[in-house]
C-alpha positions, 0 to 999 in steps of 0.5 A: 507497573511491571511489563509482561514478557510475551513470545516474539510477535509482530506487535508494531502498530499502527501500520499503513493500509495500502492497496497494491495494484499489479498486473501480468502482461496481457491479463487483467489487473489485480489489487491486494491490500497490505499492511506489511509495508514501509519506506526502506530508502530515501535516495533513491526512494524505495518502499518494501512490501511483504507478501505471503507466498500463497497470495494470488498477487505474489506471483504476479509481482514476482513475474512482472517486477512492478507494482503500484502502491496506492494510498487509500482515503477514508471513503475507500475503507470498504474497498480496501478491506474487501480487496484484502479479504477476497482473492483476485484469482476469480474476481475482478477487484477493480470492477467489483469495487467500482475502482478506476484503473488509470495507466501508469507513466513508468510501469505497465500496472494501473494506478487506482484513480480514487486513491489520492497518492499512487507510487509506481514501483519497479522491483529491485530485490526480492528477499525470502523471509519465511512466510513472506517475501519482501519486495523492495521497489524503487519509486519511479513515479509519484502521483498526488491528486492536486486537491490534496496538495498545498501551495508548495505542492506538498501533500496535505495529509489532513485533507486525505482522511487517511486510516491505518491498520492495527493487526492485533486488534484486527481493526482500522483506525483514523489518522487525523490528529496532529500532535506536534511538528517534527523537531518540536516535540 
């Protein structure tokens, strides 16, 4: 079957759906849901998050140079979606979603207690890409709920009931089935 040539577009999917917490010194914390995220370096460990310049969280992270990338589990789908469609300018998202902010160990930004994985990040670089800026954050602390760790203290992804985002369909999908192990497919 022949392929159809389309205009250039962001047709990479699925994407992780994450809740990024941020906070300006002396102000209430905020949460933004992002799907334009990914690992960008192993040593030192770094992630990249791309944020539109007009988003409320953009200036918070640009000024504070810190954020926490929180990986939500399936039970947080409604809160994850709501935090991505509602501005934190006038609303306290932690309160509205009944989420618990807990103090970070390395950054002055709260973690979301209900998320099984939390990555505290210090911004190392900001790249202006056009509609979005890419914030490259060095992971300075990693927190994982002990119930989601195996006997070797590695995350047991199967227990977390993770989900992803498919942007062209505007839908969330479950990440659950193991297809093969790395190097054996």
